[in-house]
C-alpha positions in Angstrom: 81.4 125.2 59.5 79.0 124.7 56.7 78.1 121.0 55.2 80.8 121.8 52.5 83.3 122.4 54.8 84.9 119.6 56.8 88.3 118.9 59.0 90.0 115.9 57.1 92.4 113.7 59.1 95.8 114.3 58.0 97.7 111.0 58.1 94.7 109.5 56.0 95.0 112.4 53.8 98.5 112.3 53.5 98.2 108.8 52.1 95.3 108.8 50.0 97.0 112.2 48.3 100.1 109.8 47.7 97.5 107.7 45.5 96.1 110.5 43.7 99.0 112.0 42.3 100.4 108.9 41.6 97.4 106.9 39.6 94.8 110.2 39.6 93.8 113.4 37.9 94.6 116.5 40.1 94.4 120.1 39.4 96.9 122.6 41.5 96.4 126.3 42.5 93.6 128.5 43.4 93.0 129.9 40.1 93.2 126.5 37.9 91.1 125.2 40.6 88.0 128.2 40.7 87.8 127.5 36.9 87.4 123.8 36.8 84.9 123.0 40.6 83.0 121.5 38.4 83.7 117.4 37.3 85.6 117.6 40.6 85.5 114.8 43.6 86.6 116.9 46.1 88.3 120.4 47.0 90.6 120.9 49.7 92.2 124.4 50.6 94.7 125.2 52.7 94.7 127.0 55.7 97.0 130.0 54.2 94.0 130.6 51.4 92.3 134.1 52.2 89.1 134.3 52.9 88.1 136.0 49.5 89.1 133.2 47.9 88.1 130.7 50.1 84.5 132.0 49.9 84.7 132.4 46.2 85.5 128.7 46.2 83.1 127.3 48.5 80.4 129.4 46.6 80.9 127.3 43.4 81.2 124.2 45.1 78.0 124.8 46.8 76.7 125.5 43.5 77.9 122.4 41.6 77.6 119.6 44.5 81.0 119.3 44.8 82.3 118.5 48.8 85.4 121.4 50.0 87.4 120.5 52.6 89.8 123.5 54.6 92.5 121.1 55.7 94.4 122.6 59.1 98.1 122.7 57.5 99.6 125.6 55.4 99.9 126.1 51.7 103.4 124.8 52.1 102.0 121.6 53.9 99.2 120.8 51.5 102.5 120.6 49.1 104.5 118.4 51.1 101.5 115.9 51.7 101.6 115.7 47.5 105.4 115.6 47.0 105.7 119.1 45.2 108.1 121.4 45.5 106.2 125.0 45.9 103.1 126.1 48.1 99.6 124.9 46.7 96.3 126.7 48.6 94.2 124.6 46.8 94.1 121.1 45.2 90.7 119.8 42.8 90.9 116.2 42.7 89.3 115.1 39.3 90.1 111.3 39.2 90.7 109.9 42.0 93.0 107.2 40.6 93.8 104.4 43.0 92.7 106.6 45.8 89.6 106.0 48.2 87.7 109.5 48.5 85.0 107.7 51.0 87.5 107.4 53.6 88.8 111.1 53.1 85.1 112.0 53.0 84.4 110.4 55.8 86.9 111.3 58.0 86.0 114.2 57.1 82.1 113.8 58.4 83.6 112.0 61.6 85.8 114.1 62.2 83.0 117.3 61.8 81.1 115.1 64.5 84.1 115.7 67.4 84.2 119.1 67.1 80.7 119.7 68.3 
């Protein structure tokens, strides 16, 4: 697991993603996310995103200095977390609104340490 890829605690993620969808700005879907990596606060990818697309987003995140997290749920699970009735393979958070992204990022770092 490289520096840009983390595991996110699902409970923390769900709570904060609900806040982002209510008060912040976000972009959904692989094509839209890959076109707008620059300026994002964090990129979240579902486990069902294929390896080519994942590698492409990882390279763009690394070049832009944007943290990227691959969560352990599929595209339907990610959609459920944000309350959408369609599959979501990737999510870019542009403006966090009232959500606390530091909690998401810190939870990813702490769970990364547990994996070792």
